[in-house]
C-alpha positions in Angstrom: 0.0 0.0 0.0 1.3 3.4 -1.0 0.1 7.0 -0.4 0.3 9.3 -3.4 -1.1 12.6 -4.7 -3.3 11.9 -7.7 -3.5 14.8 -10.2 -6.8 16.4 -11.1 -8.4 14.8 -14.1 -11.6 14.5 -16.1 -13.3 11.3 -17.0 -16.1 10.5 -19.5 -18.4 8.4 -17.4 -21.8 6.8 -17.1 -23.2 7.4 -13.6 -25.9 5.3 -12.0 -26.9 3.6 -8.8 -26.8 -0.2 -9.3 -27.4 -3.5 -7.6 -24.2 -5.5 -7.5 -25.6 -8.1 -10.0 -26.2 -5.3 -12.6 -22.6 -4.0 -12.6 -21.2 -6.4 -15.1 -23.9 -5.6 -17.7 -23.3 -1.9 -17.0 -19.5 -2.2 -17.6 -20.1 -4.4 -20.6 -22.3 -1.8 -22.2 -20.5 1.4 -21.4 -16.8 0.6 -21.8 -17.2 -0.6 -25.4 -19.5 2.4 -26.1 -16.9 4.8 -24.8 -14.1 3.0 -26.6 -15.9 3.5 -29.9 -16.7 7.1 -29.1 -13.1 7.9 -28.2 -11.8 6.2 -31.3 -14.3 8.1 -33.5 -13.1 11.4 -31.9 -9.5 10.4 -32.3 -8.7 10.5 -28.6 -6.8 7.9 -26.7 -8.1 7.3 -23.1 -5.6 7.8 -20.3 -7.1 5.1 -18.1 -10.3 2.9 -17.6 -11.8 3.4 -14.2 -14.8 2.6 -12.0 -15.4 5.3 -9.4 -17.5 4.3 -6.3 -18.8 7.6 -5.2 -20.1 6.4 -1.8 -19.1 3.4 0.3 -20.6 0.2 -1.1 -23.9 -0.9 0.5 -26.9 -2.7 -0.9 -26.4 -0.6 -4.1 -23.4 1.0 -5.7 -23.2 4.7 -6.6 -21.0 4.1 -9.6 -19.4 6.2 -12.3 -17.5 4.1 -14.9 -15.5 5.3 -17.9 -12.3 6.7 -19.3 -9.9 9.4 -18.0 -9.3 12.0 -20.8 -6.2 14.1 -21.1 -6.9 17.8 -20.4 -5.4 18.5 -23.9 -8.2 16.4 -25.5 -11.1 17.9 -23.6 -11.8 20.5 -26.3 -12.3 17.7 -28.9 -14.5 15.5 -26.6 -16.6 18.0 -24.7 -18.7 19.3 -27.6 -19.5 15.7 -28.7 -20.5 14.1 -25.5 -24.2 14.8 -26.1 -23.9 12.8 -29.4 -23.6 9.7 -27.3 -27.4 10.1 -26.7 -27.4 8.7 -23.2 -28.6 10.7 -20.1 -26.3 8.8 -17.8 -23.2 10.0 -19.7 -21.2 13.1 -18.8 -17.8 14.5 -18.2 -16.9 14.5 -14.5 -14.0 16.5 -13.0 -12.0 15.1 -10.1 -9.7 17.5 -8.3 -6.2 16.6 -7.1 -6.5 14.3 -4.1 -4.4 12.2 -1.7 -5.0 8.5 -2.1 -3.9 5.2 -0.8 -3.3 2.8 -3.7 -2.5 -0.9 -4.2 -2.0 -3.0 -7.3 -3.7 -6.4 -7.4 -4.0 -9.1 -10.0 -6.5 -11.9 -10.4 -9.9 -12.6 -11.9 -12.5 -9.8 -11.5 -14.7 -12.1 -9.3 -11.9 -11.8 -6.7 -11.9 -8.0 -6.6 -14.3 -7.9 -3.7 -11.9 -10.0 -1.5 -9.0 -7.8 -2.7 -10.9 -4.7 -1.8 -11.7 -6.1 1.6 -8.0 -6.8 2.3 -7.0 -3.4 1.1 -9.7 -1.6 3.2 -8.8 -3.6 6.3 -5.1 -2.6 5.9 -6.1 1.0 5.4 -8.3 0.9 8.5 -5.5 -0.7 10.5 -3.4 2.3 9.6 -6.1 4.7 10.9 -7.6 5.7 7.6 -11.4 5.8 6.9 -13.4 4.8 3.9 -16.2 7.3 4.1 -16.0 8.6 0.5 -14.6 8.0 -2.9 -12.9 4.7 -3.8 -12.1 3.6 -7.3 -10.3 1.1 -9.4 -8.2 1.4 -12.6 -8.1 -1.5 -15.0 -4.4 -1.7 -15.9 -4.7 -4.8 -18.0 -7.8 -6.6 -19.2 -8.8 -10.3 -19.2 -7.3 -12.1 -22.2 -4.2 -9.8 -22.4 -1.9 -12.6 -21.2 -2.3 -13.6 -17.5 -4.7 -12.4 -14.9 -6.1 -8.9 -15.2 -4.2 -6.2 -13.1 -6.2 -3.6 -11.2 -5.0 -0.6 -9.3 -7.2 0.1 -6.2 -7.6 3.6 -4.8 -9.0 5.1 -1.6 -9.3 8.9 -1.6 -8.0 10.5 1.6 -9.3 13.9 0.7 -12.7 14.3 -0.8 -12.7 15.7 -4.4 -14.3 19.2 -4.6 
C-alpha cells in the first residue's frame, strides 16, 4: 500500500446507482460504447476506471468510464451529447491524496482484494467514508490475470 497525490483529471463516465448483480452488464455496455466514441473522436483514453462515489452498500453509486487528457477535452466536450445517453457526462475530479495498491486476479476476486486493502487502510487509521475507485491496468485475455489498481481517496474531491 502506498500513499500518493493523484493529479486532477476529467473522465467521460456513465453514472448510475446499481445493484451488485447489474454491474457487469453496466460495464459491458459502457466501456465498449466509450471506446468506440473515443476512437471516433481520435482520442486515446488515459485510463479505464470505475469510481465508487459512496461506500458500497446494498447498491453501488457508480461512475464508470475513461480518463481523458486535459489537452483532449476541447475535442471531446462538444460531442458528449452525441452519445445520446442521459447517464453519460464529463466529470472532473480534483487533485487528491489517495492510498493505492495494485492487485491481480480474476474480477470475481476483486471484492476480496478490496476487503483486504480496506482492512489494511483501516488498521493504519484511515477511513473509507467517501470515494474509492479502481483502474483497469490490463484486461482479461491480455496474457495472464487482469491487473487492477485500487484507490481510496483520503481527501474528498471538490
